[in-house]
N, C-alpha and C positions, 0 to 999 in steps of 0.2 A: 503493501501499498504507500503510495507516494505523499510524502507529506505535505499537508496545505499552504497555500500562496504565504509570505510573509504578511496581509489585510490580514486575514483572518486569523493568524497566531493570541495565542492568548497572550502572547507575553511582549507584541506590539503593542502600543500606548501612539497616541497621539503625537508629543513631542520626541518622540522618534524615526516620522516616518519621514522617509527622504523627502523632499523640497523642489520645484517644481524644475531643478535641474537635478534629480538626479544624488545629491548630495543629502545624507546624515550630517547632520550640524549637533547635534550632541556627543556622535560619534568622530565629528571632529574638531571637537571641543573636546574630549576624555583624548586625543591624540592630542594636541594643545598641552595639556597640562601634560599628559606622560614626558612630553620632550622636554619643557620647561624641570620637571622634577631632578630630566635625566640628567641637565646642563649641571645639578648642582654639585654633584662630583666630580664630572668629566673637566668643572674650573679645578673644582680643588685639584684635581689632577696636574692638570697645565699650570696652576701658580704653584704645586710645591717641583714640579720640572726646570721650570725659570727661576726656585730660589733654589735648587741645586746646583742647576747648571751659571747660576750669578755668581755665586757664592766661593766659589773654584777659583777666578783669580782672585781673589779675596784670604783665600787662605792658601792660596801661594805667596802670596801679598804678605800676608805677616810670619808665618812659618816664621822665616831669616831672620825677622827682626824677637819674635818670640823664643828660637836660641839666640839670639847674643843676650837678650834679657834673663834668660837662665843660666846663661855662663855666666853675668858680668854677677847674678845675686851667690850665685855658685863661689865666684871668686872671692865676691867681699866678707864669704863664712869665713874659707880659707884663710886669708889672711888675719882676721880678727883671733880663731882661729891658735894658728901660730905666733901670737903674739902674744896669747895666753899664755901658751905653754914655756914659753920663753921666758915670762915676766917670773922672778922667784916669788916663789908660796911659801908663804907666814906656815909654819909646823901648826897641824893641825892639835889640836885639847887631847886627843886620845894615845900623839905621840913624846906628847910632854909632861905627863901626867907621871907621878912617880912608883913604879907594883909594890902592888898592895901586899 
């Protein structure tokens, strides 16, 4: 048995009937909304890719600077450490106490 024509289908409503040129406005509206909702993650992925690509030159430029500053910081700590070891240390309290 063949399916009834769309006009006599119980699911069809006057709102979703095709217009004069055969286009269903509700179907078109749903497709537009669906397309707009799909744009949200698509734009997010594009923005993430642009940020990732744009940050590469920034990282390339800042990496030597970070290494230089880190090297200077380690050098300053080493110099302070060496200077502290060269300075004569006062005797500790437990070394000067008489044995009991």
